[in-house]
C-alpha positions in Angstrom: -5.4 -2.8 91.0 -5.1 -5.1 88.4 -3.3 -8.1 87.4 -3.0 -9.0 83.7 -5.0 -12.1 82.3 -3.7 -14.2 79.8 -6.1 -16.5 77.9 -6.5 -19.0 76.0 -7.3 -17.9 72.6 -6.5 -14.0 72.1 -10.1 -12.6 72.4 -11.7 -10.4 74.2 -15.9 -10.6 74.5 -17.7 -7.7 74.7 -21.1 -7.9 75.9 -23.6 -5.1 74.7 -26.8 -3.8 76.7 -29.5 -1.3 75.6 -32.2 -0.7 77.8 -30.6 -2.9 80.9 -30.8 -5.7 78.6 -28.3 -7.9 77.0 -28.3 -7.2 72.8 -25.2 -9.0 72.1 -21.8 -10.4 72.5 -18.9 -9.0 70.3 -15.7 -11.5 69.8 -12.7 -8.8 69.5 -9.6 -10.5 68.1 -6.7 -9.3 70.3 -4.0 -10.5 68.3 -2.3 -6.8 67.0 -2.5 -5.4 70.1 -5.4 -4.4 72.7 -7.4 -1.3 70.3 -10.7 -2.2 71.5 -12.7 0.4 70.6 -14.8 -0.6 67.7 -16.5 2.8 66.2 -14.6 3.5 62.4 -12.7 6.7 63.8 -11.2 4.3 65.7 -9.5 1.9 63.4 -5.2 2.1 63.6 -2.7 1.6 61.0 0.2 -0.1 62.5 1.8 0.5 59.3 1.5 4.4 59.9 2.6 4.4 63.6 5.7 2.3 62.9 5.2 -0.1 65.1 7.4 -3.5 63.8 5.6 -5.5 66.5 3.1 -5.5 64.6 1.4 -6.6 60.8 0.3 -3.3 58.8 -2.6 -5.7 57.7 -5.8 -6.0 60.6 -7.8 -9.5 61.1 -10.3 -9.6 58.5 -13.0 -9.9 60.9 -11.2 -8.1 64.3 -14.8 -8.3 65.4 -17.7 -9.9 64.6 -21.0 -10.6 66.3 -20.9 -14.5 68.9 -24.3 -16.1 67.9 -26.6 -17.3 70.4 -24.2 -16.3 72.8 -24.6 -17.5 76.0 -23.1 -16.6 79.7 -24.6 -17.5 82.9 -23.1 -14.1 84.0 -25.2 -12.2 81.8 -28.9 -12.1 84.9 -25.5 -10.5 86.9 -24.8 -8.0 84.9 -28.2 -6.9 84.0 -29.1 -6.2 87.3 -25.6 -4.7 88.2 -26.7 -2.1 85.5 -29.8 -1.9 87.4 -28.5 -1.8 90.6 -26.8 1.5 88.8 -29.2 3.2 86.7 -27.6 2.3 83.4 -29.9 1.4 80.7 -27.2 1.6 77.5 -23.0 -0.3 78.4 -21.0 -2.3 77.0 -19.1 -4.7 79.2 -15.7 -6.4 78.5 -14.9 -9.7 79.5 -12.0 -11.6 79.0 -11.7 -15.7 80.5 -8.5 -17.1 81.6 -7.4 -20.7 80.4 -9.3 -22.3 83.4 -12.4 -20.6 82.1 -13.1 -18.3 84.9 -14.3 -15.4 83.4 -13.2 -11.2 84.5 -15.0 -8.9 83.5 -13.1 -5.7 83.8 -14.7 -3.0 82.0 -18.0 -1.2 81.8 -18.6 1.9 78.8 -20.9 3.6 79.5 -20.6 5.8 76.3 -20.5 2.5 73.5 -19.8 2.2 70.3 -20.6 -0.6 67.8 -18.5 -1.3 64.8 -20.8 -0.9 61.4 -19.2 -3.9 59.9 -19.8 -6.2 62.7 -23.6 -5.7 63.0 -23.6 -5.6 59.0 -22.6 -9.0 59.1 -24.8 -10.6 62.0 -28.6 -8.6 60.9 -28.1 -7.0 64.2 -28.4 -3.0 65.7 -27.2 -1.0 68.2 -28.0 2.0 67.5 -32.4 0.3 66.6 -31.7 -1.1 69.4 -31.0 2.4 71.8 -33.5 3.9 69.2 -36.2 1.9 70.2 -35.3 1.7 74.2 -34.9 5.9 74.1 -38.4 6.1 72.6 -40.4 3.3 75.2 -38.5 6.1 77.3 -40.1 8.8 75.8 -43.8 6.7 74.8 -43.5 6.5 79.1 -42.8 10.5 80.2 -45.8 11.0 77.9 -48.0 8.5 79.3 -47.3 9.9 82.8 -47.8 13.7 81.5 -51.1 12.7 80.1 -52.3 11.0 84.1 
């Protein structure tokens, strides 16, 4: 069952996890619609689809990494991912006008926004590469034993 959650400001937050651990949070501007995919391939030009309801110009920073993001629910999200064997994920969260947080989507495949990452100096694909390298090293150690 779904219900509409009205946020006091037009954004959601996507929490990125690699190796089951919180990596960073991305603030996603929803003021021009709910196309939330951060990848370059997902960019939609509102003018091209003929939408008069949306302005043709996108905000300059639809995706921005939140520095020093804190959320008391992050350990719960990490436990949820561990309990379900999920190592890489994006969890989308919206906060309502009363400050209640709702995790409404878990993506076990993820895309990263290169512009937001470059501005913040954080890179999801590099974190994934390190995570997979650690997994490979663990497997080699097990095989050698």
